[in-house]
C-alpha positions as CSV (number, residue, x, y, z in Angstrom):
1,M,0.0,0.0,0.0
2,N,1.3,3.5,-0.9
3,H,2.2,5.9,1.9
4,K,0.5,9.3,2.2
5,A,1.7,12.4,3.9
6,G,0.9,16.1,3.9
7,F,0.4,19.3,5.7
8,V,-3.2,20.0,6.9
9,N,-3.5,23.7,8.0
10,I,-6.3,25.0,10.2
11,I,-7.5,28.6,9.9
12,G,-10.4,30.6,11.1
13,N,-11.5,33.5,13.3
14,P,-10.6,33.6,17.0
15,N,-12.4,31.1,19.3
16,V,-14.0,29.0,16.6
17,G,-12.4,25.8,17.9
18,K,-9.2,25.4,15.9
19,S,-7.1,24.3,18.9
20,T,-9.8,21.9,20.2
21,L,-10.0,20.3,16.8
22,M,-6.3,19.8,16.4
23,N,-5.9,18.4,20.0
24,S,-8.8,16.0,19.2
25,F,-7.0,14.8,16.0
26,V,-3.6,14.4,17.7
27,G,-4.9,12.9,20.9
28,E,-2.7,15.2,23.0
29,R,-3.2,18.7,24.4
30,L,-0.6,20.6,22.3
31,S,-2.6,23.8,21.9
32,I,-3.8,25.7,24.9
33,I,-7.5,26.5,24.9
34,T,-9.3,29.3,26.7
35,S,-12.4,31.4,26.0
36,K,-10.3,34.4,25.2
37,A,-9.4,35.6,21.8
38,Q,-5.7,35.4,20.7
39,T,-5.0,32.4,22.9
40,T,-2.9,30.8,20.1
41,R,0.0,33.0,19.1
42,H,2.2,30.7,17.2
43,R,1.8,28.2,14.5
44,I,1.9,24.8,16.2
45,L,2.4,21.5,14.4
46,G,0.8,18.3,15.7
47,I,1.8,15.1,13.9
48,V,-0.6,12.1,13.6
49,N,1.0,8.8,12.3
50,G,-0.5,5.7,10.9
51,E,1.1,2.7,9.2
52,D,0.4,4.2,5.8
53,F,0.0,7.9,6.5
54,Q,1.4,10.9,8.3
55,M,-0.9,13.9,8.8
56,I,0.9,17.1,9.8
57,L,-1.7,19.4,11.4
58,S,-1.0,23.1,11.9
59,D,-3.0,25.2,14.4
60,T,-2.7,28.9,13.7
61,P,-3.7,32.1,15.5
62,G,-7.3,33.4,14.9
63,I,-7.5,35.9,12.1
64,I,-7.7,39.5,13.3
65,K,-6.9,43.0,12.0
66,P,-3.4,43.6,13.6
67,A,-3.1,46.5,16.0
68,Y,0.6,46.1,16.9
69,Q,3.7,44.3,15.8
70,L,3.0,41.1,17.7
71,Q,-0.3,40.7,16.0
72,E,1.2,41.3,12.6
73,S,3.7,38.5,13.4
74,M,0.8,36.3,14.4
75,M,-0.9,37.0,11.0
76,D,2.3,36.1,9.2
77,F,1.9,32.6,10.7
78,V,-1.5,32.4,9.1
79,K,-0.2,33.6,5.8
80,S,2.5,30.8,5.9
81,A,-0.3,28.3,6.5
82,F,-1.6,29.0,3.0
83,E,1.8,28.6,1.4
84,D,2.6,25.0,2.3
85,A,-0.9,23.4,2.8
86,D,-1.8,20.2,1.0
87,V,-5.3,20.4,2.6
88,L,-6.8,23.5,4.0
89,I,-9.3,23.4,6.9
90,Y,-11.5,26.5,7.3
91,I,-13.4,26.3,10.6
92,V,-16.4,28.5,11.3
93,E,-18.7,28.7,14.3
94,L,-22.4,28.0,13.8
95,G,-24.0,31.4,13.0
96,E,-20.8,33.0,11.8
97,K,-20.9,34.8,8.5
98,G,-17.2,35.3,7.3
99,L,-13.6,36.0,8.1
100,K,-12.4,39.2,9.6
101,D,-10.0,39.7,6.7
102,D,-11.2,39.8,3.1
103,A,-7.8,39.0,1.7
104,F,-7.6,35.7,3.6
105,F,-11.2,34.8,2.6
106,N,-10.3,35.3,-1.1
107,K,-7.4,33.0,-0.7
108,I,-9.8,30.3,0.6
109,T,-12.3,30.7,-2.2
110,N,-9.6,30.7,-4.8
111,A,-7.4,27.9,-3.3
112,N,-6.2,25.3,-5.8
113,I,-5.9,22.6,-3.0
114,P,-8.7,20.7,-1.3
115,V,-10.7,22.9,1.2
116,L,-12.7,21.4,4.1
117,L,-15.1,23.9,5.6
118,L,-16.1,22.8,9.1
119,I,-19.2,24.3,10.8
120,N,-18.3,23.8,14.4
121,K,-20.2,24.1,17.7
122,I,-23.4,22.6,16.2
123,D,-24.3,21.4,19.7
124,K,-25.0,25.1,20.6
125,G,-27.7,25.4,17.9
126,N,-30.6,23.6,16.3
127,E,-31.5,21.9,13.1
128,A,-32.9,25.1,11.5
129,L,-29.7,27.1,12.2
130,L,-27.6,24.3,10.8
131,K,-29.7,24.1,7.6
132,E,-29.3,27.8,7.2
133,A,-25.6,27.6,7.7
134,M,-25.1,24.8,5.2
135,I,-27.0,26.7,2.5
136,F,-25.0,29.9,3.3
137,W,-21.6,28.3,3.2
138,T,-22.3,26.2,0.2
139,E,-22.9,29.4,-1.7
140,K,-20.2,31.4,-0.1
141,V,-17.3,28.8,-0.5
142,S,-18.4,26.7,-3.4
143,N,-15.0,25.0,-3.7
144,A,-15.2,23.4,-0.2
145,N,-16.3,20.1,1.2
146,I,-18.6,21.0,4.1
147,F,-18.9,19.1,7.4
148,A,-21.0,19.9,10.5
149,I,-19.1,19.0,13.7
150,S,-18.7,19.6,17.4
151,A,-15.0,19.4,18.1
152,L,-15.6,19.7,21.9
153,E,-18.2,16.8,21.8
154,D,-16.2,14.8,19.3
155,F,-19.2,14.7,16.9
156,G,-18.3,14.4,13.2
157,V,-14.6,14.6,13.9
158,K,-13.8,11.0,12.8
159,E,-15.5,11.6,9.4
160,V,-13.4,14.7,8.8
161,F,-10.3,12.8,9.8
162,Q,-11.0,10.0,7.3
163,K,-11.7,12.6,4.6
164,I,-8.3,14.2,5.2
165,I,-6.5,10.9,4.9
166,A,-8.3,10.3,1.6
167,L,-7.1,13.7,0.3
168,L,-3.5,13.5,1.4
169,P,-1.0,13.2,-1.5
170,E,1.2,10.1,-1.8
171,S,4.5,10.9,-0.1
172,P,7.0,9.4,2.4
173,A,6.8,10.7,5.9
174,F,8.3,14.2,6.6
175,Y,9.0,13.5,10.3
176,P,10.1,10.5,12.3
177,K,7.1,8.3,13.0
178,D,7.4,8.7,16.8
179,Q,7.5,12.5,16.7
180,L,4.4,14.3,18.0
181,T,5.2,18.0,17.3
182,D,7.9,20.3,15.9
183,K,8.1,22.4,19.1
184,P,10.7,21.9,21.9
185,E,9.7,21.0,25.5
186,R,10.3,24.6,26.8
187,F,7.6,25.9,24.3
188,F,5.0,23.8,26.1
189,V,6.2,24.9,29.5
190,N,5.7,28.5,28.3
191,E,2.3,27.8,26.8
192,I,0.9,26.1,29.9
193,I,2.0,29.0,32.2
194,R,0.5,31.5,29.7
195,E,-2.8,29.6,29.7
196,K,-3.1,30.0,33.5
197,I,-2.5,33.7,33.1
198,L,-5.2,33.9,30.4
199,L,-7.6,32.1,32.7
200,H,-7.0,34.2,35.9
201,Y,-6.2,37.7,34.7
202,K,-8.5,40.2,33.0
203,K,-8.4,43.1,30.5
204,E,-5.0,43.8,28.9
205,I,-2.8,41.7,31.3
206,P,-2.9,38.3,29.5
207,Y,-2.1,40.0,26.1
208,S,0.9,41.9,27.6
209,V,2.6,38.7,28.9
210,E,5.2,36.5,27.4
211,I,6.9,33.5,29.1
212,D,10.6,32.7,28.8
213,T,11.7,29.4,30.4
214,E,15.4,30.0,31.2
215,E,16.2,26.7,32.8
216,F,14.9,23.2,32.1
217,F,16.8,20.3,33.8
218,E,15.4,16.8,33.5
219,E,16.5,14.2,36.1
220,D,15.4,10.6,36.5
221,T,12.3,11.4,38.7
222,I,11.9,15.2,38.4
223,I,12.2,18.1,36.0
224,R,13.4,21.4,37.4
225,M,12.2,24.5,35.6
226,R,12.8,28.3,36.0
227,S,10.5,30.5,34.0
228,I,10.2,34.3,33.7
229,I,6.8,36.0,33.1
230,M,7.5,39.1,31.1
231,V,5.2,42.1,31.3
232,E,5.3,45.5,29.7
233,R,4.8,47.8,32.7
234,D,5.5,48.0,36.4
235,T,1.8,48.1,37.3
236,Q,1.3,44.8,35.4
237,K,4.1,43.2,37.4
238,G,2.2,44.0,40.7
239,I,-1.0,42.6,39.3
240,I,0.6,39.4,38.2
241,I,2.3,38.9,41.6
242,G,-0.8,39.8,43.6
243,H,-1.2,40.5,47.4
244,K,1.8,38.9,49.1
245,G,2.5,36.8,46.0
246,S,-0.9,35.0,46.1
247,A,-1.8,35.4,42.4
248,L,1.6,34.3,41.2
249,K,1.5,31.3,43.5
250,R,-1.9,30.2,42.1
251,V,-0.5,30.4,38.6
252,G,2.5,28.3,39.7
253,V,0.5,25.6,41.4
254,E,-1.9,25.1,38.5
255,A,0.8,25.2,35.9
256,R,2.9,22.7,37.8
257,K,0.0,20.2,38.0
258,D,-0.6,20.4,34.2
259,L,3.1,20.2,33.5
260,E,3.3,17.0,35.6
261,K,0.5,15.5,33.5
262,F,2.2,16.6,30.2
263,F,5.6,15.3,31.0
264,G,4.5,12.3,33.2
265,K,6.9,13.0,36.1
266,Q,7.3,15.3,39.1
267,V,8.0,19.0,38.3
268,H,9.7,21.7,40.3
269,L,8.7,25.1,38.9
270,E,10.1,28.5,39.9
271,L,8.3,31.6,38.6
272,Y,9.6,35.1,38.4
273,V,8.1,38.3,37.0
274,K,10.1,40.9,35.0
275,V,9.3,44.1,33.2
276,N,10.2,44.1,29.5
277,K,8.9,47.4,28.2
278,N,6.9,47.4,24.9
279,W,8.1,44.0,23.9
280,R,5.1,43.5,21.7
281,S,6.3,46.3,19.4
282,N,10.0,45.5,19.5
283,N,11.2,43.4,16.5
284,Q,14.3,42.2,18.3
285,Q,12.2,41.0,21.3
286,L,9.6,39.3,19.0
287,K,12.4,37.4,17.3
288,R,13.8,36.3,20.6
289,F,10.3,34.9,21.5
290,G,10.0,33.1,18.1
291,Y,7.5,35.4,16.4
292,N,9.6,37.0,13.7
293,Q,11.4,34.3,11.7
């Protein structure tokens, strides 16, 4: 039997379920998930291997109109997803009427590769809404195969998965068959800590934060980590730390529990907070954090 392999890139507006879908396909929690927009900042690969196929999934940031340099870099990740895709997944939420960027939408409707349009979160609606959505999207994106799914409830996901395998081109594997992602371990440490900040802080705080894991030492029974939470202003540093360090302690305790599940061993995590003024608009800093390639 011939081997298939290819890049399957997932795009869509913020909070439509891109990360939930990829994690469901991969069977691992590679992308962090919260109810806040811009949770995903990077392009994250998740690799699914079978005997005769390798599916390289790519989760991308939600499509937005950039307001500062960091967001422009995030949209560059989305642009790159169009360039190397063998199959493009455009995921929309039930009731949604289009992308927040016409240029990206035109790329989808004029794509010369297979496009799967997934109407997600159908568990939140009813049959009439779904019928209306199917008619709307059939007319709007006539080049797409349309599926109704609930990524969170795992409804319709298996059918989409099988369709992707059928569409993959014949090719040898691009990565070793035991590889799960292209990201290093420290990346997932940073993301898990950032997820806790997204969950527990409001307004601008989560969007002004970047994590830098400076130390990662793995021993037989424990991993010792030292991570820095970067903020843009002194006032934000105080909010992150909280009264007598209580807020920072909560982030550390919750992150450590998730890191122990992720790595399958005991974790010792040290957290510190530093001010890194205007890092979101500084090209040199963005490159340091992996945004400007």
